[in-house]
C-alpha positions in Angstrom: 57.5 18.7 -4.7 56.1 18.3 -8.1 54.7 14.9 -9.0 53.1 13.1 -11.9 50.9 10.1 -11.4 50.7 7.6 -14.4 49.1 4.3 -14.7 46.3 2.4 -16.6 42.6 3.2 -16.1 41.5 1.4 -12.9 44.9 1.3 -11.4 43.8 3.6 -8.5 46.2 6.4 -9.2 43.6 9.0 -8.6 42.9 7.7 -5.2 46.5 7.7 -4.3 47.0 11.1 -5.7 44.3 12.5 -3.4 46.1 10.8 -0.4 49.4 12.4 -1.3 47.7 15.7 -1.9 46.2 15.8 1.6 49.4 14.4 3.3 51.7 17.0 1.8 49.2 19.7 1.2 49.8 20.3 -2.5 47.0 20.5 -5.0 45.9 17.4 -7.0 45.3 18.5 -10.5 43.5 16.2 -12.9 43.1 16.8 -16.6 39.3 16.8 -16.1 39.4 19.4 -13.3 41.7 21.6 -15.5 39.2 21.6 -18.5 36.1 22.0 -16.3 37.8 25.0 -14.4 38.7 26.7 -17.6 35.3 26.3 -19.1 33.7 27.7 -16.0 36.0 30.7 -15.9 34.3 32.1 -19.0 37.7 33.0 -20.6 38.4 33.1 -24.2 40.4 29.8 -23.8 37.6 28.3 -21.8 35.1 29.0 -24.4 37.4 27.5 -27.0 37.6 24.3 -25.0 33.9 24.2 -24.6 33.3 24.5 -28.3 35.8 21.7 -29.0 34.2 19.3 -26.4 30.7 20.1 -27.6 31.7 19.3 -31.0 32.8 15.8 -29.9 36.4 16.4 -30.7 39.5 15.9 -28.4 41.3 18.9 -27.0 44.5 19.1 -29.0 48.0 19.3 -27.4 48.5 23.1 -28.1 45.3 24.0 -26.3 46.0 21.5 -23.4 49.5 22.8 -23.0 48.2 26.4 -22.6 45.8 25.2 -20.0 48.4 23.2 -18.2 50.8 26.2 -18.2 48.1 28.6 -16.8 47.1 26.1 -14.1 50.7 25.5 -12.9 51.4 29.2 -12.8 48.7 29.7 -10.1 49.7 30.5 -6.4 48.5 27.4 -4.9 51.2 25.3 -6.8 54.0 27.3 -5.1 54.9 24.4 -2.8 54.2 21.8 -5.3 51.6 19.9 -7.3 50.3 16.5 -8.5 49.5 16.0 -12.1 47.1 13.2 -12.7 46.0 12.4 -16.3 48.8 14.6 -18.0 51.1 14.0 -19.8 49.5 11.1 -21.6 51.8 11.1 -24.6 55.5 11.4 -25.3 54.9 14.8 -27.0 53.0 16.0 -24.0 55.8 15.0 -21.7 58.4 16.9 -23.8 56.0 19.9 -23.9 55.6 19.8 -20.2 59.3 20.1 -19.7 59.2 23.3 -21.7 56.2 24.6 -19.8 57.9 23.9 -16.4 61.2 25.4 -17.5 59.4 28.7 -18.6 57.9 29.0 -15.1 60.9 28.0 -13.2 59.7 24.5 -12.0 60.6 20.9 -12.6 59.3 17.4 -12.0 60.7 15.6 -9.0 58.9 12.2 -9.1 56.9 10.3 -11.6 54.8 7.6 -9.8 53.9 4.6 -11.9 51.0 2.7 -10.5 51.5 -0.7 -12.2 48.7 -3.1 -12.6 48.5 -5.9 -15.1 45.6 -6.1 -17.7 44.0 -9.1 -16.1 43.4 -7.2 -12.8 42.3 -4.1 -14.5 39.6 -6.0 -16.4 38.5 -7.7 -13.2 38.3 -4.4 -11.4 36.6 -2.2 -14.1 34.2 -5.0 -15.3 33.0 -5.3 -11.6 31.7 -1.8 -11.6 27.9 -1.2 -11.7 25.7 1.8 -11.7 22.1 2.4 -10.8 20.3 3.7 -13.9 17.8 5.7 -11.7 19.9 7.5 -9.1 23.4 7.1 -10.6 24.9 5.5 -7.5 28.0 3.5 -8.2 28.9 0.0 -6.9 31.7 -2.5 -7.2 30.7 -6.1 -7.1 34.0 -7.0 -5.6 34.8 -4.1 -3.2 31.5 -2.3 -2.6 28.5 -4.7 -3.7 24.9 -3.9 -3.2 23.0 -5.6 -0.4 21.0 -7.5 -2.8 22.7 -9.1 -5.8 22.5 -6.6 -8.8 19.9 -4.4 -7.2 20.4 -0.8 -6.1 20.2 -0.4 -2.3 18.3 2.8 -2.6 16.1 2.4 -5.7 15.7 -1.5 -5.8 16.2 -1.5 -9.5 18.6 -3.7 -11.5 22.1 -2.3 -11.8 23.7 -1.8 -15.2 27.2 -2.1 -16.6 28.4 1.1 -18.4 29.8 0.5 -22.0 33.2 1.8 -20.7 33.3 -1.0 -18.1 32.5 -3.9 -20.4 35.5 -6.4 -20.5 36.1 -5.9 -24.2 36.1 -2.2 -23.9 38.4 -2.2 -20.9 40.9 -4.4 -22.8 40.8 -1.9 -25.7 41.4 1.0 -23.3 44.3 -0.8 -21.7 45.8 -1.5 -25.2 45.5 2.2 -26.1 46.9 3.2 -22.7 50.0 1.0 -23.4 50.5 2.4 -26.8 50.3 6.0 -25.7 51.8 5.9 -22.2 54.7 3.3 -22.4 57.0 5.8 -24.2 56.0 8.4 -21.4 57.1 5.8 -18.7 60.3 5.0 -20.6 61.0 8.9 -21.0 60.8 9.5 -17.2 62.6 6.3 -16.5 65.6 7.4 -18.5 65.5 10.7 -16.6 65.8 8.8 -13.3 62.5 10.2 -12.1 60.3 7.1 -12.3 59.1 5.3 -9.0 57.0 2.1 -9.8 54.6 0.9 -7.2 52.6 -2.3 -7.3 49.0 -1.2 -7.7 47.7 -4.7 -7.0 48.6 -4.3 -3.2 45.9 -3.2 -0.7 45.2 0.6 -1.0 46.5 1.4 2.5 49.8 -0.5 1.8 50.4 1.5 -1.5 49.7 4.7 0.5 52.4 3.9 3.1 55.0 2.9 0.5 54.4 6.2 -1.4 54.5 8.4 1.7 57.6 6.7 2.9 59.3 7.1 -0.5 58.4 10.9 -0.7 59.4 11.6 2.9 62.7 9.8 2.4 63.6 11.8 -0.8 62.4 15.3 0.4 
């Protein structure tokens, strides 16, 4: 069972991917994990990735495709995998088809966690971080005991630049521009399953598990 999770930043796709990973005992593979693992391996490719990232550039599709192919060829993906954060663009989606074909695999489901911009802005702009210890809070779902003060350090919490409303809106816009063609691509292939990401987390979990079990 090979699954892709897609959705805007803050949709909760990473949380749901972890649940599905544990439930069906298949690895949850995020873009960040793949890049970190490759860099830590000390391989020629890993060193190349480190140089790219250290220079402040984005890892190009050719390098990313190579990393994905190597990761999906590992033994722990024998019974399936979950991709989270890849593919992000239509070109990457088409490249993934070729990668999977070359290693005798295919995608079974593409799960789209759909959440509107307004909710995403509310969720992400509610995030806070302690500048001293780095602990994260959410003023809606996980607030500190005292308003805007870290429970441990008792210093004022801060909002990261990435979580400011204007930045979140821009990230959502970029996401739509890049990922909408990916969603349309998999929808045309009859692989797309859309779930309402505004529902409670446990309810989304139940919907996804039922869907996968019903189609195994």
